[in-house]
ZAVEX-362480 format. One record per residue (C-alpha): y, z negated, x negated. Coordinates in pm, 1 decimal, m for minus. Each point is the difference from the previous one (the first is absolute). Layout:
N
<north Y; up Z; east X>
...
***
This chain:
200
<north m1797.9; up m896.2; east 1682.2>
<north 114.3; up m136.7; east m331.4>
<north 383.8; up 4.3; east 20.7>
<north 19.2; up 114.1; east m360.3>
<north m159.0; up 329.5; east 104.8>
<north 226.4; up 67.4; east 299.0>
<north 244.8; up 291.9; east 4.1>
<north 297.0; up m228.2; east m68.5>
<north 47.0; up m280.8; east m254.3>
<north m86.0; up m354.9; east 98.8>
<north 326.0; up m194.1; east 51.2>
<north m3.9; up m366.1; east m100.7>
<north 242.6; up m152.3; east 247.6>
<north m14.4; up m358.3; east m122.8>
<north 361.6; up m130.7; east 22.4>
<north m28.2; up m153.0; east m346.2>
<north m92.2; up 332.7; east m154.9>
<north 302.2; up 173.2; east 152.4>
<north 222.0; up m256.1; east m174.4>
<north m151.4; up 45.4; east m345.6>
<north 249.5; up 44.4; east m281.3>
<north m44.6; up 289.9; east m238.7>
<north m159.5; up m235.3; east m252.5>
<north m237.6; up m144.7; east 260.0>
<north m101.1; up 345.4; east 118.8>
<north m63.6; up 109.4; east m359.0>
<north m219.6; up m307.4; east m54.4>
<north m185.2; up 71.9; east 325.6>
<north m78.8; up 352.1; east m121.9>
<north m120.7; up m133.6; east m334.9>
<north m232.5; up m242.8; east 177.8>
<north m150.2; up 282.4; east 208.1>
<north m19.0; up 283.3; east m250.4>
<north m303.1; up 155.5; east 170.8>
<north 209.8; up 71.5; east 310.0>
<north 240.2; up 290.0; east 49.9>
<north 317.1; up m178.8; east 106.5>
<north 344.8; up 120.1; east 102.0>
<north 291.2; up m161.6; east 183.1>
<north 220.1; up 177.1; east 251.7>
<north 375.1; up m33.0; east 56.0>
<north m64.6; up m273.3; east 258.8>
<north m176.6; up m197.0; east m277.2>
<north m336.6; up 27.8; east 173.4>
<north m294.3; up 15.2; east m239.7>
<north m223.8; up 304.3; east 41.8>
<north m363.5; up 2.5; east m111.2>
<north m155.9; up 343.8; east m34.9>
<north m355.4; up 122.6; east m33.2>
<north m138.5; up 48.4; east m351.7>
<north 22.4; up 355.2; east m123.7>
<north m315.7; up 195.8; east 79.0>
<north m178.7; up 177.6; east m284.6>
<north 112.5; up 347.1; east 110.1>
<north 363.5; up m108.7; east 21.4>
<north m30.7; up m163.4; east m342.1>
<north m132.1; up 324.7; east m144.8>
<north 288.6; up 194.5; east 147.3>
<north 253.3; up m253.2; east m121.9>
<north m142.5; up 20.5; east m352.3>
<north 40.8; up 377.5; east 3.1>
<north 354.7; up m36.7; east 132.9>
<north 94.0; up m247.2; east m272.3>
<north m171.5; up 218.8; east m260.3>
<north 221.7; up 295.1; east 85.5>
<north 308.0; up m218.4; east 7.3>
<north m92.0; up m148.5; east m338.5>
<north m40.2; up 346.9; east m152.6>
<north 356.8; up 79.9; east 107.9>
<north 129.6; up m337.4; east m124.1>
<north m168.9; up 48.5; east m336.9>
<north 216.2; up 309.0; east m47.7>
<north 317.3; up m173.0; east 128.7>
<north m31.5; up m369.0; east m99.4>
<north 374.0; up m33.1; east m45.1>
<north 57.9; up 79.1; east 369.1>
<north m129.5; up m333.2; east 129.9>
<north m312.0; up m191.3; east 94.9>
<north m290.4; up 77.4; east 233.5>
<north m194.0; up m258.7; east 200.7>
<north m332.9; up m19.7; east 180.8>
<north m88.6; up m166.6; east 329.0>
<north m7.4; up m349.8; east m151.5>
<north 376.1; up m7.8; east m62.1>
<north 212.2; up m180.3; east 257.2>
<north 371.1; up 66.0; east 48.1>
<north 257.0; up m201.4; east 194.2>
<north 206.1; up 243.4; east 206.0>
<north 367.3; up m58.4; east 90.4>
<north m105.0; up m99.8; east 354.2>
<north m214.1; up m282.7; east m140.8>
<north m338.0; up 164.4; east 54.4>
<north m255.2; up m3.4; east m282.1>
<north m190.5; up 327.8; east m11.3>
<north m267.5; up 147.8; east m225.9>
<north m7.7; up 380.5; east 17.7>
<north m313.5; up 172.1; east m124.4>
<north 205.1; up 168.6; east m272.9>
<north 366.2; up m19.0; east m95.1>
<north 257.5; up 74.2; east m266.7>
<north 316.1; up m183.6; east m107.9>
<north 267.5; up 152.3; east m228.7>
<north 29.8; up m148.0; east m347.6>
<north 356.5; up m124.4; east 50.5>
<north m94.6; up m205.3; east 305.8>
<north m317.2; up m138.7; east m155.3>
<north 172.4; up m86.8; east m328.5>
<north 273.8; up m184.2; east 189.3>
<north m255.1; up m258.3; east 116.1>
<north m60.6; up m316.2; east m196.6>
<north m352.5; up m72.3; east m129.9>
<north m35.3; up m269.0; east 269.0>
<north 96.8; up 245.0; east 276.3>
<north m255.9; up 252.0; east m125.2>
<north m274.4; up m261.1; east 24.1>
<north 72.5; up m64.6; east 370.1>
<north 40.9; up 242.7; east 290.6>
<north 292.4; up 188.7; east m150.7>
<north 301.5; up 36.5; east 227.1>
<north m8.7; up 379.9; east m1.6>
<north m80.4; up 263.8; east 255.7>
<north m168.7; up 275.7; east m202.9>
<north 175.2; up 337.0; east 38.3>
<north m344.1; up 165.1; east 18.8>
<north m295.1; up m139.5; east 195.3>
<north m339.2; up 123.7; east 119.5>
<north m223.4; up m152.0; east 265.4>
<north m357.7; up 117.8; east 55.9>
<north m136.7; up m25.5; east 353.1>
<north m367.7; up m77.7; east 55.1>
<north m188.9; up 40.6; east 326.6>
<north 64.9; up m359.2; east 101.8>
<north 374.9; up 10.0; east m64.7>
<north 235.3; up 32.0; east 295.6>
<north 215.2; up 310.8; east m38.5>
<north 274.2; up m167.1; east 205.5>
<north 9.7; up m300.1; east m234.0>
<north 9.5; up 214.9; east m313.0>
<north 271.6; up 231.0; east 133.3>
<north 209.9; up m308.1; east 76.4>
<north m61.6; up m127.7; east m353.5>
<north 112.7; up 332.2; east m145.9>
<north 316.2; up m15.6; east 210.9>
<north 59.0; up m352.9; east m129.3>
<north m26.3; up 124.9; east m358.3>
<north 255.5; up 270.7; east 70.8>
<north 239.6; up m239.7; east 174.2>
<north m16.4; up m226.4; east m303.5>
<north 66.9; up 265.1; east m263.0>
<north m304.4; up 220.2; east m56.0>
<north 111.2; up 356.7; east m70.7>
<north m338.6; up 171.4; east 31.6>
<north m305.9; up m138.7; east 174.9>
<north m340.4; up 150.4; east 71.6>
<north m245.6; up m125.3; east 258.2>
<north m328.2; up 177.1; east m68.4>
<north m260.9; up m0.3; east 276.1>
<north m294.6; up 129.3; east m198.0>
<north m269.8; up 11.5; east 269.0>
<north 194.9; up 245.3; east 216.3>
<north 180.8; up 152.4; east m301.5>
<north 351.6; up m63.6; east 125.3>
<north 300.9; up m94.5; east m213.5>
<north 314.3; up m160.9; east 141.1>
<north 303.5; up 46.0; east m223.3>
<north 295.5; up m240.3; east 27.8>
<north 328.3; up 79.3; east m171.4>
<north 316.8; up m205.1; east m33.6>
<north 269.0; up 67.1; east 258.1>
<north m221.8; up 240.9; east 194.3>
<north m105.0; up m112.6; east 348.8>
<north m368.2; up m0.9; east 84.4>
<north m249.9; up 150.4; east m240.4>
<north m157.0; up 329.8; east m96.3>
<north m366.6; up 47.6; east 92.8>
<north m223.7; up 218.2; east m215.3>
<north m354.8; up 78.6; east 106.8>
<north m273.6; up 96.0; east m242.5>
<north m60.9; up m122.1; east m354.3>
<north m24.8; up 343.3; east m161.3>
<north 337.2; up m63.2; east m160.3>
<north 203.2; up m204.0; east m243.9>
<north 283.2; up m234.2; east 90.7>
<north 313.3; up 17.2; east m211.3>
<north 174.3; up m309.4; east m131.6>
<north 320.1; up 192.6; east 74.7>
<north 316.1; up m141.6; east m161.3>
<north m136.7; up m354.7; east m0.8>
<north m298.2; up 60.7; east m230.0>
<north 104.2; up 325.3; east m163.3>
<north m299.7; up 193.1; east m128.2>
<north m260.7; up m201.7; east 188.7>
<north m244.5; up 182.5; east 228.3>
<north m282.9; up m175.2; east 183.6>
<north m310.9; up 212.9; east 55.0>
<north m114.1; up m111.4; east 344.6>
<north m335.7; up 172.3; east m38.8>
<north m102.8; up m275.1; east m241.3>
<north 47.3; up m263.6; east 271.4>
<north m276.5; up 134.6; east 223.9>
***
């Protein structure tokens, strides 16, 4: 089996790669732009399968709804798609499928910092799970987001229509079954509601 299509990301365990500086890792990502690359807190490089067409469709509809909200509240902050990488406080570099950063935190970054993997853990993140994604791996990633500062996180498993809701300072997560509903942005993204039916 092609390791890029396994349930878990391919880990590049070359000792040199684990010692890459932030600048070297950034250059590595630029040299391999066709790959989906992240780095965990242990500085291991993770290579993930390309997004399948169905997942890409769902992500476009997710971003579309988020953009509609942002267009009505542009002063609140900035939204990002799955191509944006962020350096978390634990040193991991992650790329959520969708995210939002408040204006004050984004504006505090220098232009150079914005052009790299910004040292911010977005307060709001969304991950979409496809059939080949390990639920265990994604739940651990959501917990990592929360531990590093995310206030509201959604893991959306579209094929079995299950949503896992992570909130700051709340242990575990809430599980919602069925996509005949909307998810509220709560106090983090006030006024935002995601229509899950459009992600089928």
